[in-house]
N, C-alpha and C positions, 0 to 999 in steps of 0.2 A: 251249456245248452244255448245260451245267447249268441255265442260265436257261431255255432252250428247253423241256427235258425237263420242268422245273418247270411251265412254262406249259401243256404238254400235260396234265399230271395235274391242274392247277386247272381247265382249261377242256376237259371232256369232250365227247362227241358231243351231249349235251343243252344245251350252252350257247347262249344267245340274245343275247349282248352284241353280237355282229356285229363286233367289233373284233379277232377272233383267228382263226387258221386253222380252229378248231373251231367257230366261231360259226354261227349258223343260215343266214345268207346263204353263207358259204363252204361249209358243209356241202351246201347244196342245189346249189350250182354243181358240186361234185364228184360228187354223185350223178347229175346231169344228165349230166355228161361221161363218167361210167362207163357209164351206160344207153345213150348215143348210141354209143359205142364197141362196146359188146356187140351192140346191134342190127345195126350194119353188118357186124360180124364174122359173125353168124349169117346175114345177108343174103346173104354172099359164100360160105356154105357151109362156114364154119370153125368149130371149137369144138364139133362135135357128138359126143356119146359114141359109141364103137363099137357099144354095144348097141342103139342106136336108128337107126343109120346105114343099116341094110339096108332099112328099111321107109320109103316116103314118108310114110304116114299117121302112124307112130309119130314120125319126125322132126319133122313139122309140129306135133304134139300137144306134144312135148317142147320145141320152140322156143317155142310160145305160152305154156306154163305158166311157163317160165324168164323170158320177157319180162314176163308178167303180175305175176310176184313182183317183179322189179325195178322195174316202173313203180309198184307199191304203195309201195316204198320210196322212190321219187322224190317220190310224192305227200305222204308223211308229212313229207318234208324240206320240201317247198314250203309245206305248211300251218304248220310251224314257223317258217319264215322270213316268212310272213305274219303270224303272231301277233307275233313280234318287231318287225316293221315297225309295226304298229298301236301298239305299247307306245312306240315312239319318236316317233310323230307329234305327240303333245301337246306334247312339248317345243318342236318346231318351231312349233307353234300359238303358244305363248307368245312366242317370238322375233318371230314374224310380227305378232302383235297390237301389242306394245308397240313394235316397230320402226316399224309404222304410226303409232302416236301420236307417236312421236318425229318421223319425217317431217313429219307434219301441224304439229307445233309449229315445226319449222324453216320450213315453207313460210309459216305465219302470221307468224312473226318477220320473214321476208324482204319478204314483201308489205307488212308494217306500217311500214316504214322511211319511206315517204313519206306516207301516209295516216294513219298512227298507229295505236295499238291501241285497239280499241273494245269494247264490251261483247258485240257479236254475236261477235266472234273468241273471246272468252273462253267464251261459252255453247257455241260449236261445238266447241272443244277440251275443255271439261269433258265434254260429252255423249259425244265419242269416248273419252275417258278411262274414263268410267263405263262405257260399253258394253263396252270392253276388259277391264275388271276382271270384269264378269259372265260374259264368254265365258271369261276364264281360269279362274274358279271352275268353270264347267260342264265345261271340257276336263279340269281335274284330277280331278273327280268320275268322268269317263269315261275316264280315262287308259289303262285296260286294253283299251279297245275303240276307239281311235283318236282320243281327245279329241272335238273338235267335229265330227269326221267320224261319230260314232256315231249321231246322228239322220239322217244323210244316206245310210247305208248300207242297202240293201234286204235282203230276205230271202235273196237269193242271193249275198250278200256282195260286192255291187258298188255303186258309187256310183250312187244314183238321181238322173237328170237332173231329174225333176219336184220332188223333195225339195230338191235343191241350188237350183234357180231359186226355188222358194218361200222356201226359208231366206234367200236374199240379199235378196229383197224385204221379208221380216219384219224383218231386221237394219237395212234402211234406214228402215222405219217406226218401229222402236224409237229409232233415232238421232233422227229427227224429232221424236218426243214428248219425249225427253230434251232436246233442243235448245230446244224449246218451254218446257220446265218451268225450265230454267236462264236462259231469256231472260225468264221471268216472264209468259208468255202462257198463256192457259187451254186452248187446243185448237189443233189443226193447221190446222183450217179458218180461223183468223184469220191466217194467214199461213204462211210456211215452205215446205217442200218440197212441191211438187205441189198446193197450194191445198187440199189435204185430200181433196175428193171423188175426184179422179182416182187418187191414191194408194191411197185405200182401194178403189177399183174393181179396181185390178191386184192389190193384195195378196189380196183375196177370190177373184178368178179364178184365180191361180196355185195358191193354197192348195187351192182346190176341185179343180183339176186333179190335184194330188199325191194327194188322197184318192181321186178316181175312178180314177186310174190303178192305184193299189194294189188297189183292189176288182176292176177289170177283169183285171188280171193273175192274182190269186188265182182268180178263177172260171174263167178260161180254162185255168189249170193243173189245177183240179179236174176239168174237163170233158174234160181231155186234147186241148184245142184248142191248147195252147201248151206247148212243151217248155223246161224251165228246168233248169240244172245249177248246182251251187255254185261260186263262183270261189275261188281260194286266198286272194286278198286284194283289196281295192278298190284301183283305180287311176284317175288322173285321166282317162285316156282313155275311161273308162265313160261319161262325160259326153256324149261325142260319137259313140261307136261301139256297134255291137250287141254281143250276148253273145260273138260270134266274133271280135271285135276289128275288124271292118270299119266304115268310116264309115257313119253312119246320117244320112240327109237330114233326117228328122224332128226327131231329136235335136239335130243341129247348128244347124238354123235356129232351133229354140226357145231354144238357148243363146245364139246370136248376136244375136237379136232382142232378147231380155231384157238381155243385156250392155250393148248399145247404149243401151237404154232406162234402165238403171239409172245408167250413166256420165253421161247427159245430165241425169238428175234430181238426180244428186249434185253435178254442176257448175254447173248454171244458177242456183239450183235451181228447176226448174218441170217440169211434166209436162203437155204439151198433149194434149187429146182425141185428136187424130189419132195421136199415140204410143200412147195407150191402145188405140185401135182396132187398131193394128198388133200390139200384144202380145196382144190377144184373138184375132186372126185366126191368129197363130202358134200360140197354145195350142190353138185348134181343129184345126190341122193336126197338131200333136203327139198330141192325143188320137185323132184318127182313125187315125194311124199305129199306135197301141197297139192298137186294135180290129182292124187288119188284119194284124199281124204274126203270126208263127208259123203252126203247123199240124200235124196229126198225121202219123206216119210212114205211107206208103202203100206196099203191095205190089202191083205191077202184074203180075208173072208169077213162075213158078218153073220152072226148066229144069234138066235134067241136065248138070252141067258135064263136058265132054268134054276128056280129056287128048289131045295129039297121038298119032296111032296107035291110039287106041281105036275100037272099032265103035260105031256108033249102036245105041241100044237103050233100053228103058224104065228108070225109076228103080228100083233094088233097094237093099236094105240095104247099107251099106258104100259107096255111091256118094256123090259130091259133087254137091250142088245149089247152083245159082246163083240167088238171090233178087234180082229186079231191081224197082226202085221208087224212092222219093225219101224224104228226111227221116229216114234211118236214123242220121245223126250229127247230133245237135242243135247249135245255135250254142254254142260253149264246151265241147263235148265231144270235141274232137279230141286230147286228150292220152291218152297209152298207158294209163293207169289207167282213164279213161272207157271207152275202146274196149274193154278187157277185161271190162267189165261187161255187154256186150251179149250177148242170148241169143235163140235162135230156139226156138219151140215147135212140134215136129213131133208131132202127135197128143198123146199124154200124156208124151212125153219133152221135158225141157229141154236144149238143145244150146248150149253156150257157143260163141261166134263165135271161131274161132282167130284169132290175130294172126300175119299173114304179114308179115314185114319185107322191105322193098326198100331200096336205097341211098337215104337220106335221109327215110324214112318207112315207110309201111305200105301194101301192096297190097290187104290186107283186114283189117278192113271198111272200106267207103267209104260216102259218103252215098247213093249210088245203087245199090249191089250189096253182096251178102253172099255168101260161100262157106262151106258147113258140110256135114260128112258126115251121112249118114243112118245113126243107130246101129242095131245089130243089135235093139235092144228095140223098135223100131217094127214093129208088126204089118203084114203086107201087107194091101193094100187101099186104101180111099180114106181119106185123112188130111188134117187141116187143117194149114197152115203159118202161123204168126204170128211177127212180129218184135217184141221187146221192147227198147227203146233204154235207153241209160244213165240217161236222165231218167225211166225208169219208164213211158213211154208205150207203148201196144199198138197195132200196126197191125190193118188189116183181116185177115180170114182168106181164104187162098186153098187150094182142095182139090186135092191131087195124087193120083195112083195110084202105089201102091208094089207092084211086081211081086214074085212069089215067086222 
């Protein structure tokens, strides 16, 4: 017990070592479990203070505020766990790099039993060791930001598919240059991987795609044609999925085609022009997908929310209105702290969208509908209604009539 108490005092709530009960990962898990339990408890109508239980509106507001505060605590824990994960990645990078060099040495030694050790084998192994040393130094310089993942992480804190593919081809080209240097040849075009021209074409194409994609995404965000929210940390699934974690055809085909081409080029070594054409077609499809994805939130209609037993009538202050449309919850913004940031502008009044818990999730807000009360500060007459999402994008304006 004394040892346990000493551990608790040494590893407080801000610990990020990940190896103790108070580490960042464990703290995040506990925060999530507490939030889920509290959400389900409130969804079942339990835990409400007596001061607000008499009023439906007051109960809903209290529940929303309570869950919003808890969601922010979970988000802080999640970001802390993400930072701790990034600081640990570079050590894994070190093991992977030099483990790969050791494995290459073993394969070279086994395959040289019959044919004998040659200068080509030495040059190939020396190039791999030199490249691993350069990558290790780069990973250590960026160890606080994920090591080698640092240049592959986009502004939204997700792994960028275009940067990862371009980075893989650049590493292969650098290895080819080092291989030629250790072998004593003057240029890639004199032999080696891809015959020179084909490899240079692919490297140029995928690098250009990475630059164009960054420009396209930035412009579409600024013009509010694309909604982006920050992720807590990068994940390998980012390479094959969209921001919501759903599989993306354009990303998946781009990664698969380039992976096949990389393996073919590294094993043969050669890069036929037919394979180059396939890579270029895949890059064109990926780039077209980036132009097509996303969209602004759209309000289609605004109606008075009617409770069972209520009479039909016009919208008045104090009533709930249901906003129907699409794109209210951007991909990746389904976490409670993101949902709590959504707002509706009714005239000159900004109304926070209340979180309405249901077992296993939230009934409000959703991607296609929002329910908010009309505050008493809204003046009767014709007023505009506009949705502001967690990504900061504004929807179109829809005019409603608020009766006296």
